[in-house]
N, C-alpha and C positions, 0 to 999 in steps of 0.2 A: 297842513299837518298840525298835530298837537304841538304848540310852541314850547310847553314845559314837560318835564318828566312828571308822571303820576307815580306817587309812592303809596304803598300799603304797609302793613306790618311786616310782611314777608317779601313782597314783590316791588320791583321797578318796572314800570310800563314806559316805553319810550318809542319814539317813531320808528317804523320799520325800516331797516337799511339793507342794502344789497349784501353787506358783509354777514347778514344773518342767514343767508341762504344755506351754507353748509350745515349749520345746526338744525335749521328747520327742515332740511332734507332728511336728517337723521330722525327727527321727531316724527316726521310724516311717512318715513319708510314702513312703518307698521300701518297695514291697510285699515286696521280698525280706527286709527286715529284720523285718517283722511276720508272715512267712508261718508261722512255727512257734509263734506265740503263742496260737493257738486263737481269736483275735478280730482282726478287721482294724483295726489301730490307725493306719491311714494317714489317718484323718480326725480333725482336732482335737476335734471334740465327742465322739468315742468315747474319745480319749485322756483327756479330762477326766472322763467317767463312770467309766473304768477307774481313774484316779487317786483320784477321790472314794471309790470302794468301797474301795480299798486303804488310804487314809489315814484312813478312818473306822472300819475294822475293828479289833478288838481282838486282839492277839497276845501270847503269853507274854513275859515280860521278856527282852529281848535279841534278839527275833526280829521280823521284819516285812520290809517292802520298802525297799530302799535304791537310791539314785541314785548312779551312777558318774560322778565328775567328773575330767576331765583338764585341768589348767591352768585349773581353775575352770569349765570348760564341761561341761555334761551330755552324755554320749556314749551313755548306756544305763542299765540298771537290773538289779537282781537281787534275789532274796529267799532268806530261810532262815525257814521257818515251818512250822507243822503241815500235813501234807499233807491235801488235800481228797479225794484219790483212794485213798490206801493206809491200811490199818487204823492207828488210833492205837496207839502214840504217834509214829508215823513223822514225822520232820522232813524236809522236802523243800527242796532247793536249786534255783535257776534262775538264768539269766543271759541277757542279750541286750544286744548293743551295735550301734551304728550301722555301716552298711556302710563308711563312711570309715575306720573303725578296725579293720576285720577284718585278720587275718594279722599283727598287731602284738603278739600275746600278752597283750593288755589283758584280754580275757574271762578267760583263765586266771589272771592276776594278781588280778583281782577274786574269782574263784571260790575261789582259794587262800585269800584273806583272809576270806572267809565260812566256809570250812571250819575254818580256824584259830580263828576266833571261836567257832564251834559247838563244836569239840572242846576247846579250851583254855579259852575264856571261859565257856562254858555247860555243859561236861562231858557233851556228848551222847555217847551210846555209838555212834551210827551216824547217817549222813546219806544220804537217798535222792535219786535224781534219775530224771526220766522224760523221755525223749528220743525224739522221732519218728524211725523207722527211716530216713527219707530225709535227716535232717539230719546229714550226714557230719561237718561242722566240730564240732558238739557231741558226736557220738559219739567222735571223736578226742580231744577236750578231756576228756570223762569218762574215757577210758582213761589220758591223761596224769596226771590227778588222783588216779588210784588207784581209781576205781570199778570194781566188778566186776558184770557183767550177771548177774541172777538169774531174770528172767522177762520176759514180754511180755504185753501185753493192751491193752484198749481204755480209755483213761483221757482225761479232758478231751475226750470225743467223738471221739477218733481212736486209731489204733494207736500205742503207745509201747513202747519198750524200757525195762525197769526195772532200775535200777542202785543198788548200795549201796556205801558207803565206811564201813568200821568205824574207830572211834577206836583210837588206840594202846593205850588201857587196856581196851578191850572184850575180855572173854574169848573165846577162839576154841573152837568146838566141837572136842572131842577133844584140846585142848591139855593138856600135862602141866604140873603145877605146877613152878616153878622151885625148885631146891634151894639 
């Protein structure tokens, strides 16, 4: 799990805990909020099962699932972890926040913190994102975050567009050495 808290101007990102289940169940009770997650998290028992799977899993140091808190209240979650769908050593990012917080820039703020942690804190050369083609807000956010679409395919049981964001120190193909 991520060893330290990540902080942004408005948010705290901390490791997911089972104590977050009741609030996450409220967030995901809205079917629009959980529609892109590949699992219907609108029922509290499903949220508990989902959280138990994630909190009991083993992740490399500094990676895992995090809860997004605004003024101490859980508004969503995100992850930075090895991908279950892309070839190793791909590290995948994901984010989701409750509808009451859409359009406020909070998902982008949280995702930028995860990216900064991945690139600067963990030294990752690249971070990958899988986004459903119909998920326009996440497609726009991936673009604002500097992700580049590189492929599409069936992942997590549904069609996804595949994006990558290279770290600043990642050598670019065809790049000339600096003199």
